[in-house]
Every structure is written in structure tokens, then in C-alpha cells.
N, CA, C, O and the ligand as a Tripos MOL2 file, in Angstrom:
@<TRIPOS>MOLECULE
protein
  253   251    64     0     0
PROTEIN
NO_CHARGES

@<TRIPOS>ATOM
      1 N          95.0610  103.4430   97.4960 N.3       1 MET1
      2 CA         94.3280  102.2030   97.7330 C.3       1 MET1
      3 C          93.1130  102.1230   96.8200 C.2       1 MET1
      4 O          92.5210  103.1260   96.4210 O.2       1 MET1
      5 N          92.7790  100.8860   96.5160 N.am      2 ARG2
      6 CA         91.5820  100.6580   95.6960 C.3       2 ARG2
      7 C          90.5140  100.0570   96.5980 C.2       2 ARG2
      8 O          90.7980   99.2010   97.4360 O.2       2 ARG2
      9 N          89.2970  100.5130   96.4150 N.am      3 LEU3
     10 CA         88.2020  100.1350   97.3020 C.3       3 LEU3
     11 C          87.0390   99.5420   96.5210 C.2       3 LEU3
     12 O          86.6390  100.0550   95.4760 O.2       3 LEU3
     13 N          86.5040   98.4410   97.0610 N.am      4 PHE4
     14 CA         85.2780   97.8770   96.5030 C.3       4 PHE4
     15 C          84.2780   97.6910   97.6250 C.2       4 PHE4
     16 O          84.5730   97.0770   98.6500 O.2       4 PHE4
     17 N          83.0880   98.2320   97.4120 N.am      5 GLU5
     18 CA         82.0040   98.0600   98.3780 C.3       5 GLU5
     19 C          80.9550   97.1420   97.7790 C.2       5 GLU5
     20 O          80.3880   97.4210   96.7220 O.2       5 GLU5
     21 N          80.7090   96.0480   98.4720 N.am      6 CYS6
     22 CA         79.7860   95.0380   97.9460 C.3       6 CYS6
     23 C          78.3770   95.6000   97.7770 C.2       6 CYS6
     24 O          77.6270   95.1700   96.9000 O.2       6 CYS6
     25 N          78.0270   96.5690   98.6300 N.am      7 GLY7
     26 CA         76.6980   97.1740   98.5490 C.3       7 GLY7
     27 C          76.3840   97.7950   97.1980 C.2       7 GLY7
     28 O          75.2140   97.9700   96.8570 O.2       7 GLY7
     29 N          77.4150   98.1310   96.4190 N.am      8 THR8
     30 CA         77.1840   98.6850   95.0880 C.3       8 THR8
     31 C          76.7380   97.6000   94.1120 C.2       8 THR8
     32 O          76.2070   97.8800   93.0380 O.2       8 THR8
     33 N          76.9710   96.3510   94.5190 N.am      9 LEU9
     34 CA         76.6290   95.2160   93.6560 C.3       9 LEU9
     35 C          75.4580   94.4320   94.2510 C.2       9 LEU9
     36 O          74.5410   94.0200   93.5410 O.2       9 LEU9
     37 N          75.5120   94.2400   95.5530 N.am     10 VAL10
     38 CA         74.4550   93.5330   96.2800 C.3      10 VAL10
     39 C          73.8560   94.5070   97.2890 C.2      10 VAL10
     40 O          74.4060   94.7000   98.3730 O.2      10 VAL10
     41 N          72.7280   95.1210   96.9320 N.am     11 PRO11
     42 CA         72.1230   96.1250   97.8110 C.3      11 PRO11
     43 C          71.9400   95.6110   99.2320 C.2      11 PRO11
     44 O          71.4290   94.5120   99.4460 O.2      11 PRO11
     45 N          72.3590   96.4140  100.1930 N.am     12 GLY12
     46 CA         72.1810   96.0590  101.5910 C.3      12 GLY12
     47 C          73.3840   95.4200  102.2270 C.2      12 GLY12
     48 O          73.4830   95.3790  103.4530 O.2      12 GLY12
     49 N          74.3160   94.9100  101.4150 N.am     13 CYS13
     50 CA         75.5150   94.2960  101.9680 C.3      13 CYS13
     51 C          76.5070   95.3840  102.3520 C.2      13 CYS13
     52 O          76.7840   96.2930  101.5700 O.2      13 CYS13
     53 N          77.0350   95.2800  103.5560 N.am     14 GLU14
     54 CA         77.9470   96.3260  104.0240 C.3      14 GLU14
     55 C          79.4140   95.9140  103.9550 C.2      14 GLU14
     56 O          80.2980   96.6350  104.4190 O.2      14 GLU14
     57 N          79.6560   94.7500  103.3690 N.am     15 TRP15
     58 CA         81.0290   94.2800  103.2600 C.3      15 TRP15
     59 C          81.8020   95.1420  102.2590 C.2      15 TRP15
     60 O          81.2600   95.5750  101.2420 O.2      15 TRP15
     61 N          83.0630   95.3770  102.5650 N.am     16 HIS16
     62 CA         83.9000   96.0910  101.6270 C.3      16 HIS16
     63 C          85.3440   95.6280  101.8030 C.2      16 HIS16
     64 O          85.6950   95.0400  102.8250 O.2      16 HIS16
     65 N          86.1610   95.8940  100.8170 N.am     17 THR17
     66 CA         87.5580   95.5130  100.9090 C.3      17 THR17
     67 C          88.4030   96.5460  100.1980 C.2      17 THR17
     68 O          87.9540   97.2060   99.2610 O.2      17 THR17
     69 N          89.6240   96.6730  100.6550 N.am     18 ARG18
     70 CA         90.5350   97.5790   99.9760 C.3      18 ARG18
     71 C          91.8980   96.9140   99.8690 C.2      18 ARG18
     72 O          92.3060   96.1500  100.7440 O.2      18 ARG18
     73 N          92.5890   97.2200   98.7830 N.am     19 ALA19
     74 CA         93.9190   96.6590   98.5520 C.3      19 ALA19
     75 C          94.6770   97.5870   97.6170 C.2      19 ALA19
     76 O          94.1070   98.4970   97.0160 O.2      19 ALA19
     77 N          95.9690   97.3370   97.5100 N.am     20 GLU20
     78 CA         96.7920   98.1800   96.6420 C.3      20 GLU20
     79 C          96.4510   97.9700   95.1680 C.2      20 GLU20
     80 O          96.4800   98.9010   94.3630 O.2      20 GLU20
     81 N          96.1240   96.7110   94.8370 N.am     21 GLU21
     82 CA         95.9350   96.3880   93.4280 C.3      21 GLU21
     83 C          94.5320   95.8820   93.1380 C.2      21 GLU21
     84 O          93.9170   95.2020   93.9590 O.2      21 GLU21
     85 N          94.0410   96.2220   91.9640 N.am     22 ASP22
     86 CA         92.7210   95.7640   91.5410 C.3      22 ASP22
     87 C          92.6040   94.2510   91.6170 C.2      22 ASP22
     88 O          91.5820   93.7170   92.0490 O.2      22 ASP22
     89 N          93.6590   93.5660   91.1950 N.am     23 ALA23
     90 CA         93.6110   92.1030   91.1430 C.3      23 ALA23
     91 C          93.3210   91.5110   92.5170 C.2      23 ALA23
     92 O          92.5780   90.5380   92.6400 O.2      23 ALA23
     93 N          93.9110   92.1050   93.5430 N.am     24 GLU24
     94 CA         93.6960   91.6210   94.9040 C.3      24 GLU24
     95 C          92.2820   91.9490   95.3790 C.2      24 GLU24
     96 O          91.6430   91.1370   96.0470 O.2      24 GLU24
     97 N          91.8080   93.1190   95.0380 N.am     25 VAL25
     98 CA         90.4360   93.4970   95.3950 C.3      25 VAL25
     99 C          89.4470   92.5190   94.7460 C.2      25 VAL25
    100 O          88.5090   92.0480   95.3890 O.2      25 VAL25
    101 N          89.6730   92.2290   93.4790 N.am     26 ILE26
    102 CA         88.7920   91.3150   92.7470 C.3      26 ILE26
    103 C          88.8300   89.9270   93.3730 C.2      26 ILE26
    104 O          87.7970   89.2770   93.5340 O.2      26 ILE26
    105 N          90.0350   89.4800   93.7230 N.am     27 ARG27
    106 CA         90.1840   88.1490   94.3180 C.3      27 ARG27
    107 C          89.3680   88.0490   95.6070 C.2      27 ARG27
    108 O          88.6480   87.0730   95.8210 O.2      27 ARG27
    109 N          89.4860   89.0500   96.4500 N.am     28 ARG28
    110 CA         88.7550   89.0410   97.7200 C.3      28 ARG28
    111 C          87.2580   89.1660   97.5060 C.2      28 ARG28
    112 O          86.4690   88.5320   98.2060 O.2      28 ARG28
    113 N          86.8700   89.9830   96.5400 N.am     29 ALA29
    114 CA         85.4490   90.1800   96.2650 C.3      29 ALA29
    115 C          84.8120   88.8850   95.7630 C.2      29 ALA29
    116 O          83.7010   88.5330   96.1590 O.2      29 ALA29
    117 N          85.5270   88.1890   94.8920 N.am     30 VAL30
    118 CA         85.0320   86.9160   94.3670 C.3      30 VAL30
    119 C          84.8520   85.9130   95.5100 C.2      30 VAL30
    120 O          83.8550   85.1950   95.5800 O.2      30 VAL30
    121 N          85.8410   85.8850   96.3980 N.am     31 GLU31
    122 CA         85.7900   84.9980   97.5600 C.3      31 GLU31
    123 C          84.5690   85.3220   98.4250 C.2      31 GLU31
    124 O          83.8610   84.4280   98.8890 O.2      31 GLU31
    125 N          84.3460   86.6100   98.6260 N.am     32 HIS32
    126 CA         83.2100   87.0650   99.4250 C.3      32 HIS32
    127 C          81.8890   86.6740   98.7790 C.2      32 HIS32
    128 O          80.9830   86.1970   99.4630 O.2      32 HIS32
    129 N          81.7700   86.8700   97.4700 N.am     33 LEU33
    130 CA         80.5330   86.5290   96.7670 C.3      33 LEU33
    131 C          80.2450   85.0400   96.8860 C.2      33 LEU33
    132 O          79.0940   84.6220   97.0100 O.2      33 LEU33
    133 N          81.3100   84.2520   96.8450 N.am     34 ARG34
    134 CA         81.1770   82.8020   96.9250 C.3      34 ARG34
    135 C          80.7500   82.3910   98.3440 C.2      34 ARG34
    136 O          79.8130   81.6130   98.5220 O.2      34 ARG34
    137 N          81.4500   82.9240   99.3360 N.am     35 ASP35
    138 CA         81.2130   82.5060  100.7170 C.3      35 ASP35
    139 C          79.9340   83.0900  101.3040 C.2      35 ASP35
    140 O          79.1850   82.3940  101.9890 O.2      35 ASP35
    141 N          79.6870   84.3660  101.0350 N.am     36 THR36
    142 CA         78.5970   85.0660  101.7090 C.3      36 THR36
    143 C          77.3150   85.0740  100.8860 C.2      36 THR36
    144 O          76.2210   84.9790  101.4430 O.2      36 THR36
    145 N          77.4400   85.1850   99.5710 N.am     37 HIS37
    146 CA         76.2550   85.2970   98.7380 C.3      37 HIS37
    147 C          75.9600   84.0200   97.9620 C.2      37 HIS37
    148 O          75.0320   83.9750   97.1540 O.2      37 HIS37
    149 N          76.7530   82.9840   98.2130 N.am     38 GLY38
    150 CA         76.4680   81.6830   97.6320 C.3      38 GLY38
    151 C          76.5920   81.6030   96.1260 C.2      38 GLY38
    152 O          75.9620   80.7600   95.4870 O.2      38 GLY38
    153 N          77.4160   82.4910   95.5520 N.am     39 GLU39
    154 CA         77.6580   82.4140   94.1110 C.3      39 GLU39
    155 C          78.5930   81.2410   93.8370 C.2      39 GLU39
    156 O          79.7920   81.3250   94.1020 O.2      39 GLU39
    157 N          78.0540   80.1650   93.3130 N.am     40 GLN40
    158 CA         78.8830   78.9860   93.0580 C.3      40 GLN40
    159 C          79.8330   79.2170   91.8880 C.2      40 GLN40
    160 O          81.0070   78.8500   91.9200 O.2      40 GLN40
    161 N          79.2780   79.8330   90.8650 N.am     41 VAL41
    162 CA         80.0790   80.1020   89.6760 C.3      41 VAL41
    163 C          80.1900   81.6170   89.5060 C.2      41 VAL41
    164 O          79.1860   82.3180   89.3830 O.2      41 VAL41
    165 N          81.4170   82.0990   89.5020 N.am     42 ILE42
    166 CA         81.6290   83.5300   89.2880 C.3      42 ILE42
    167 C          81.8310   83.7540   87.7960 C.2      42 ILE42
    168 O          82.8760   83.4290   87.2340 O.2      42 ILE42
    169 N          80.8150   84.3120   87.1800 N.am     43 ARG43
    170 CA         80.8870   84.5370   85.7310 C.3      43 ARG43
    171 C          81.7670   85.7500   85.4270 C.2      43 ARG43
    172 O          82.0340   86.5930   86.2830 O.2      43 ARG43
    173 N          82.2030   85.7960   84.1660 N.am     44 GLU44
    174 CA         83.0270   86.9310   83.7480 C.3      44 GLU44
    175 C          82.2910   88.2480   83.8890 C.2      44 GLU44
    176 O          82.8960   89.2770   84.1880 O.2      44 GLU44
    177 N          80.9840   88.2140   83.6740 N.am     45 THR45
    178 CA         80.2000   89.4470   83.8080 C.3      45 THR45
    179 C          80.2260   89.9510   85.2440 C.2      45 THR45
    180 O          80.1820   91.1560   85.4910 O.2      45 THR45
    181 N          80.2960   89.0160   86.1890 N.am     46 VAL46
    182 CA         80.3680   89.4000   87.5970 C.3      46 VAL46
    183 C          81.7040   90.0880   87.8710 C.2      46 VAL46
    184 O          81.7630   91.1010   88.5680 O.2      46 VAL46
    185 N          82.7640   89.5270   87.3160 N.am     47 VAL47
    186 CA         84.0880   90.1350   87.4720 C.3      47 VAL47
    187 C          84.0870   91.5330   86.8500 C.2      47 VAL47
    188 O          84.6520   92.4710   87.4130 O.2      47 VAL47
    189 N          83.4540   91.6630   85.6900 N.am     48 ASP48
    190 CA         83.3490   92.9820   85.0550 C.3      48 ASP48
    191 C          82.5960   93.9640   85.9390 C.2      48 ASP48
    192 O          82.9620   95.1340   86.0490 O.2      48 ASP48
    193 N          81.5350   93.4650   86.5670 N.am     49 ASN49
    194 CA         80.7500   94.3140   87.4660 C.3      49 ASN49
    195 C          81.5740   94.7710   88.6580 C.2      49 ASN49
    196 O          81.4640   95.9160   89.0990 O.2      49 ASN49
    197 N          82.4000   93.8720   89.1770 N.am     50 ILE50
    198 CA         83.2790   94.2380   90.2970 C.3      50 ILE50
    199 C          84.2760   95.2950   89.8300 C.2      50 ILE50
    200 O          84.4580   96.3230   90.4820 O.2      50 ILE50
    201 N          84.9150   95.0310   88.7010 N.am     51 LYS51
    202 CA         85.9090   95.9740   88.1610 C.3      51 LYS51
    203 C          85.3200   97.3710   87.9910 C.2      51 LYS51
    204 O          85.9510   98.3760   88.3170 O.2      51 LYS51
    205 N          84.0900   97.4060   87.4720 N.am     52 ALA52
    206 CA         83.4460   98.6900   87.1950 C.3      52 ALA52
    207 C          83.1580   99.4640   88.4690 C.2      52 ALA52
    208 O          82.9620  100.6790   88.4310 O.2      52 ALA52
    209 N          83.1320   98.7590   89.6080 N.am     53 ARG53
    210 CA         82.7590   99.3980   90.8640 C.3      53 ARG53
    211 C          83.9480   99.6620   91.7890 C.2      53 ARG53
    212 O          83.7960  100.2670   92.8510 O.2      53 ARG53
    213 N          85.1120   99.2120   91.3830 N.am     54 ILE54
    214 CA         86.3000   99.5200   92.1820 C.3      54 ILE54
    215 C          86.6410  100.9900   91.9760 C.2      54 ILE54
    216 O          86.6630  101.4940   90.8530 O.2      54 ILE54
    217 N          86.9070  101.6620   93.0930 N.am     55 ARG55
    218 CA         87.2830  103.0730   92.9470 C.3      55 ARG55
    219 C          88.4930  103.4070   93.8050 C.2      55 ARG55
    220 O          88.8490  102.6880   94.7380 O.2      55 ARG55
    221 N          89.1020  104.5200   93.4510 N.am     56 ASP56
    222 CA         90.2400  104.9890   94.2130 C.3      56 ASP56
    223 C          89.7820  105.5170   95.5540 C.2      56 ASP56
    224 O          88.7260  106.1370   95.6770 O.2      56 ASP56
    225 N          90.5970  105.2600   96.5450 N.am     57 GLU57
    226 CA         90.3120  105.7680   97.8740 C.3      57 GLU57
    227 C          91.4800  106.6110   98.3370 C.2      57 GLU57
    228 O          92.6330  106.1910   98.2450 O.2      57 GLU57
    229 N          91.1840  107.8050   98.8370 N.am     58 GLY58
    230 CA         92.2420  108.6620   99.3210 C.3      58 GLY58
    231 C          92.9140  109.4180   98.1920 C.2      58 GLY58
    232 O          92.6540  109.1600   97.0170 O.2      58 GLY58
    233 N          93.7870  110.3630   98.5580 N.am     59 SER59
    234 CA         94.4060  111.1960   97.5500 C.3      59 SER59
    235 C          95.9220  111.1420   97.6110 C.2      59 SER59
    236 O          96.6070  111.9800   97.0250 O.2      59 SER59
    237 N          96.4410  110.1480   98.3250 N.am     60 ALA60
    238 CA         97.8760  110.0460   98.5140 C.3      60 ALA60
    239 C          98.5880  109.4550   97.3000 C.2      60 ALA60
    240 O          99.8170  109.4130   97.2390 O.2      60 ALA60
    241 N          97.7950  109.0050   96.3450 N.am     61 GLU61
    242 CA         98.3800  108.3470   95.1880 C.3      61 GLU61
    243 C          99.1350  109.3370   94.3020 C.2      61 GLU61
    244 O          98.6110  110.3980   93.9620 O.2      61 GLU61
    245 N         100.3320  108.9980   93.9420 N.am     62 ALA62
    246 CA        101.1280  109.8610   93.0600 C.3      62 ALA62
    247 C         100.5700  109.8100   91.6460 C.2      62 ALA62
    248 O         100.1800  108.7500   91.1560 O.2      62 ALA62
    249 N         100.5370  110.9450   91.0110 N.am     63 ALA63
    250 CA         99.9680  111.0190   89.6660 C.3      63 ALA63
    251 C         100.9230  110.4600   88.6270 C.2      63 ALA63
    252 O         100.6030  110.4450   87.4380 O.2      63 ALA63
    253 ZN         78.3870   91.1830   99.9580 Zn       64 ZN64
@<TRIPOS>BOND
     1     1     2 1
     2     2     3 1
     3     3     4 2
     4     3     5 am
     5     5     6 1
     6     6     7 1
     7     7     8 2
     8     7     9 am
     9     9    10 1
    10    10    11 1
    11    11    12 2
    12    11    13 am
    13    13    14 1
    14    14    15 1
    15    15    16 2
    16    15    17 am
    17    17    18 1
    18    18    19 1
    19    19    20 2
    20    19    21 am
    21    21    22 1
    22    22    23 1
    23    23    24 2
    24    23    25 am
    25    25    26 1
    26    26    27 1
    27    27    28 2
    28    27    29 am
    29    29    30 1
    30    30    31 1
    31    31    32 2
    32    31    33 am
    33    33    34 1
    34    34    35 1
    35    35    36 2
    36    35    37 am
    37    37    38 1
    38    38    39 1
    39    39    40 2
    40    39    41 am
    41    41    42 1
    42    42    43 1
    43    43    44 2
    44    43    45 am
    45    45    46 1
    46    46    47 1
    47    47    48 2
    48    47    49 am
    49    49    50 1
    50    50    51 1
    51    51    52 2
    52    51    53 am
    53    53    54 1
    54    54    55 1
    55    55    56 2
    56    55    57 am
    57    57    58 1
    58    58    59 1
    59    59    60 2
    60    59    61 am
    61    61    62 1
    62    62    63 1
    63    63    64 2
    64    63    65 am
    65    65    66 1
    66    66    67 1
    67    67    68 2
    68    67    69 am
    69    69    70 1
    70    70    71 1
    71    71    72 2
    72    71    73 am
    73    73    74 1
    74    74    75 1
    75    75    76 2
    76    75    77 am
    77    77    78 1
    78    78    79 1
    79    79    80 2
    80    79    81 am
    81    81    82 1
    82    82    83 1
    83    83    84 2
    84    83    85 am
    85    85    86 1
    86    86    87 1
    87    87    88 2
    88    87    89 am
    89    89    90 1
    90    90    91 1
    91    91    92 2
    92    91    93 am
    93    93    94 1
    94    94    95 1
    95    95    96 2
    96    95    97 am
    97    97    98 1
    98    98    99 1
    99    99   100 2
   100    99   101 am
   101   101   102 1
   102   102   103 1
   103   103   104 2
   104   103   105 am
   105   105   106 1
   106   106   107 1
   107   107   108 2
   108   107   109 am
   109   109   110 1
   110   110   111 1
   111   111   112 2
   112   111   113 am
   113   113   114 1
   114   114   115 1
   115   115   116 2
   116   115   117 am
   117   117   118 1
   118   118   119 1
   119   119   120 2
   120   119   121 am
   121   121   122 1
   122   122   123 1
   123   123   124 2
   124   123   125 am
   125   125   126 1
   126   126   127 1
   127   127   128 2
   128   127   129 am
   129   129   130 1
   130   130   131 1
   131   131   132 2
   132   131   133 am
   133   133   134 1
   134   134   135 1
   135   135   136 2
   136   135   137 am
   137   137   138 1
   138   138   139 1
   139   139   140 2
   140   139   141 am
   141   141   142 1
   142   142   143 1
   143   143   144 2
   144   143   145 am
   145   145   146 1
   146   146   147 1
   147   147   148 2
   148   147   149 am
   149   149   150 1
   150   150   151 1
   151   151   152 2
   152   151   153 am
   153   153   154 1
   154   154   155 1
   155   155   156 2
   156   155   157 am
   157   157   158 1
   158   158   159 1
   159   159   160 2
   160   159   161 am
   161   161   162 1
   162   162   163 1
   163   163   164 2
   164   163   165 am
   165   165   166 1
   166   166   167 1
   167   167   168 2
   168   167   169 am
   169   169   170 1
   170   170   171 1
   171   171   172 2
   172   171   173 am
   173   173   174 1
   174   174   175 1
   175   175   176 2
   176   175   177 am
   177   177   178 1
   178   178   179 1
   179   179   180 2
   180   179   181 am
   181   181   182 1
   182   182   183 1
   183   183   184 2
   184   183   185 am
   185   185   186 1
   186   186   187 1
   187   187   188 2
   188   187   189 am
   189   189   190 1
   190   190   191 1
   191   191   192 2
   192   191   193 am
   193   193   194 1
   194   194   195 1
   195   195   196 2
   196   195   197 am
   197   197   198 1
   198   198   199 1
   199   199   200 2
   200   199   201 am
   201   201   202 1
   202   202   203 1
   203   203   204 2
   204   203   205 am
   205   205   206 1
   206   206   207 1
   207   207   208 2
   208   207   209 am
   209   209   210 1
   210   210   211 1
   211   211   212 2
   212   211   213 am
   213   213   214 1
   214   214   215 1
   215   215   216 2
   216   215   217 am
   217   217   218 1
   218   218   219 1
   219   219   220 2
   220   219   221 am
   221   221   222 1
   222   222   223 1
   223   223   224 2
   224   223   225 am
   225   225   226 1
   226   226   227 1
   227   227   228 2
   228   227   229 am
   229   229   230 1
   230   230   231 1
   231   231   232 2
   232   231   233 am
   233   233   234 1
   234   234   235 1
   235   235   236 2
   236   235   237 am
   237   237   238 1
   238   238   239 1
   239   239   240 2
   240   239   241 am
   241   241   242 1
   242   242   243 1
   243   243   244 2
   244   243   245 am
   245   245   246 1
   246   246   247 1
   247   247   248 2
   248   247   249 am
   249   249   250 1
   250   250   251 1
   251   251   252 2
@<TRIPOS>SUBSTRUCTURE
     1 MET1         2 RESIDUE 1 A MET
     2 ARG2         6 RESIDUE 1 A ARG
     3 LEU3        10 RESIDUE 1 A LEU
     4 PHE4        14 RESIDUE 1 A PHE
     5 GLU5        18 RESIDUE 1 A GLU
     6 CYS6        22 RESIDUE 1 A CYS
     7 GLY7        26 RESIDUE 1 A GLY
     8 THR8        30 RESIDUE 1 A THR
     9 LEU9        34 RESIDUE 1 A LEU
    10 VAL10       38 RESIDUE 1 A VAL
    11 PRO11       42 RESIDUE 1 A PRO
    12 GLY12       46 RESIDUE 1 A GLY
    13 CYS13       50 RESIDUE 1 A CYS
    14 GLU14       54 RESIDUE 1 A GLU
    15 TRP15       58 RESIDUE 1 A TRP
    16 HIS16       62 RESIDUE 1 A HIS
    17 THR17       66 RESIDUE 1 A THR
    18 ARG18       70 RESIDUE 1 A ARG
    19 ALA19       74 RESIDUE 1 A ALA
    20 GLU20       78 RESIDUE 1 A GLU
    21 GLU21       82 RESIDUE 1 A GLU
    22 ASP22       86 RESIDUE 1 A ASP
    23 ALA23       90 RESIDUE 1 A ALA
    24 GLU24       94 RESIDUE 1 A GLU
    25 VAL25       98 RESIDUE 1 A VAL
    26 ILE26      102 RESIDUE 1 A ILE
    27 ARG27      106 RESIDUE 1 A ARG
    28 ARG28      110 RESIDUE 1 A ARG
    29 ALA29      114 RESIDUE 1 A ALA
    30 VAL30      118 RESIDUE 1 A VAL
    31 GLU31      122 RESIDUE 1 A GLU
    32 HIS32      126 RESIDUE 1 A HIS
    33 LEU33      130 RESIDUE 1 A LEU
    34 ARG34      134 RESIDUE 1 A ARG
    35 ASP35      138 RESIDUE 1 A ASP
    36 THR36      142 RESIDUE 1 A THR
    37 HIS37      146 RESIDUE 1 A HIS
    38 GLY38      150 RESIDUE 1 A GLY
    39 GLU39      154 RESIDUE 1 A GLU
    40 GLN40      158 RESIDUE 1 A GLN
    41 VAL41      162 RESIDUE 1 A VAL
    42 ILE42      166 RESIDUE 1 A ILE
    43 ARG43      170 RESIDUE 1 A ARG
    44 GLU44      174 RESIDUE 1 A GLU
    45 THR45      178 RESIDUE 1 A THR
    46 VAL46      182 RESIDUE 1 A VAL
    47 VAL47      186 RESIDUE 1 A VAL
    48 ASP48      190 RESIDUE 1 A ASP
    49 ASN49      194 RESIDUE 1 A ASN
    50 ILE50      198 RESIDUE 1 A ILE
    51 LYS51      202 RESIDUE 1 A LYS
    52 ALA52      206 RESIDUE 1 A ALA
    53 ARG53      210 RESIDUE 1 A ARG
    54 ILE54      214 RESIDUE 1 A ILE
    55 ARG55      218 RESIDUE 1 A ARG
    56 ASP56      222 RESIDUE 1 A ASP
    57 GLU57      226 RESIDUE 1 A GLU
    58 GLY58      230 RESIDUE 1 A GLY
    59 SER59      234 RESIDUE 1 A SER
    60 ALA60      238 RESIDUE 1 A ALA
    61 GLU61      242 RESIDUE 1 A GLU
    62 ALA62      246 RESIDUE 1 A ALA
    63 ALA63      250 RESIDUE 1 A ALA
    64 ZN64       253 GROUP 0 **** ****
């Protein structure tokens, strides 16, 4: 699973999401930023920031 914690981008926010694919994590994160943090326009740099903060969760992933 891939995990994104909003607190790594917006200090103090405890929202997080996990999904099988980065694309889905990014989609949900963008939605969250729009709905919760009032980001009207999600810039490419924001997407890059999300990507940079997505990490692997768990060790069940096959190498
Ligand atoms: Zn947040």
C-alpha cells in the first residue's frame, strides 16, 4: 500500500489516505486539499509535493 499523510504537507493536519496506486492516493489528496484546505487551484508543484511525500506502507509488497 501507498500512504500519504497530509501533515507532512500541511502541519497539524491529521488526515491521511492509503491506496494501492500512487495515482489514487494523489487523486484523494487533491480532493482533500480542495475540500478541507480550500485550495481552489491545485498547481503542479502541489502534485509534486504530494508525490514526494507518498511512501510505502507495510512490507508485504513483493520485490
Ligand atoms: Zn489536510
